[in-house]
N, C-alpha and C positions, 0 to 999 in steps of 0.2 A: 395823462399827458398834461403837464402843468399849464400850458398856454390856454387850453380849453377846459381846465378843471372847474372853473366857476360858472361855465355855461349850463343852462337848464337842459333837461332832456330834449325839449322842443327846439332849443337853439342848436344843440348838437346835431339833431336830425337835419336842420337846415344846412349846416356845414357839410354833413355827409352827402346831401343831395347834389352839391356842387363838386365833390371830390371825384377826381378822374384817376382810375387805376393805371399805373404805368409800370412796365417791366423793362429792366435794364440788364443785359448780359454783363458778365464780369468784364472789367476794364473799359466799360463804356462811360463816357462823360454824361452826367445829368445836365450840367451847364459849365461854362468856362468863365474863368476870371475875366471881368470886363463885359460879359453879356448883360443885357438889360434884365432887370428883375421883374418878371411877369407872373411868377407863381411862387408859392412856398410848397414844401414837400414834407410828408410824414413817411418815415421808414416803416413799412409794414412787415417786411421780411428781408433778411440779408444784411449787408454791411456796406457803408459808403465811407470814402476817405475825403476829407476836406484838405485841399492843397493850395499852395501859392508858389508862384515862380519867384525865386530869388534873383536879384540883379546879376549874379554871376552864372545864372543858367540852371542852378540846382532847383529841384522841386522839393519843397518842404511840406511835410505832412503836419497839419495843424490839429486834426482831430479824427477820430474814428466814430462813426455814428451807427448805432444798432437799432433794432426794432423799438418803436415808440418814440424815437427822436424826431423832432421837427426841425427843419432848417430852411433858410431863405425867407423867414417869416416877416422880415422888415419890408420885403417886396409888396406885401399887402398894403403898405402905407406909403412908402417913399418912391418906389419905382426906380431907385438908383441902380447903377451898374453893380454887378456881382464883385465882391471884394476878394473872392477866392473861387477855386474850381471845386467841383464835387464829382467823384466818379464811383461807380459800383466796384467794390472790392471782390464781390462774388455775384452770382445771379441774385438780383435784388428786385423786390416789389415795393413800389412807392405809391402813395396817394398824392396827386398834385391838386393843390387848391389854387385855381387861377385868381390872380389879384383882382381882376375886373369883377368876378363873381363875388369875392369876399367884400369888396368895396360896396357892391350893391346890397349885400346882406346887411352890412353895417349901416348903410344909409336908411334901409327900410326898418331896421331893428336897432335903434340907437343904444339900447341897454346892452347889446352885445359889444358895442364899441368901448364902453366904459370898462367892462369886464376884461376885454382883450388888452386895453391900455394898461390896466393895473397889472395883469399877468406879465406883459412885456417889460414893464418897469421893474418888477420884481426879478425877472429873469436876467435882465441886463445889469441890474444892481449886483446880483450874485456873480455875474460873469466878469465884471470889471477887474477884480483881482486876478482872475485866471488870464484875462487878455493881457494885462500888464506883465505878468510873469512870463507868459508865452512869448511876447514880443522881446522881452529882455533876454530870454534864452535864445531866441532866433538870431538876434543881433550878436550875442556873445559866443555862440557855438557854431562850429562848422558842420555839425551833424543835423539830424532831423529833430524837429520839435514835435512832441507828441503830447496831446492832452485831450480832454473831453469837454464839450461845451455844456455839461450838465451842472457844473458848479466848481468853485475854486478848490474845494476839497479834493476833487478828482485830479486836478492839475498837480497838486502837491505830491500825490502818490506817484506821478509819472516822472 
């Protein structure tokens, strides 16, 4: 998992200690667009869909997330409202990382903060072309936008 790939085994153990297993049946929302960001999630098993409501009422699928994917990670730092909804496309097991617990870990272990910031910067630097392409397609097409948040190369294939 790229976000945590630079963490030491001891640091990973600390993260694992605050992780909360959560199960979501098919078609159940993990969170809604506009909700406050109080946790990030890791897909352990199953599939989730990231969606947004279009101004004309359509639901647009932005991404499909599978095992090993992390989402909502900016909630660990900014606490902003969710920019999209996420729902389980099938029976799904997630690991929730509460933002308050992650902030405590980062405060107590500043070396983790540096590693996570570098990983987030790399992740969002790779995503920028994907996000721009997805937004252009969303605006330009009447259909569904489909992509994956793992990198721009995946969006070009979709």
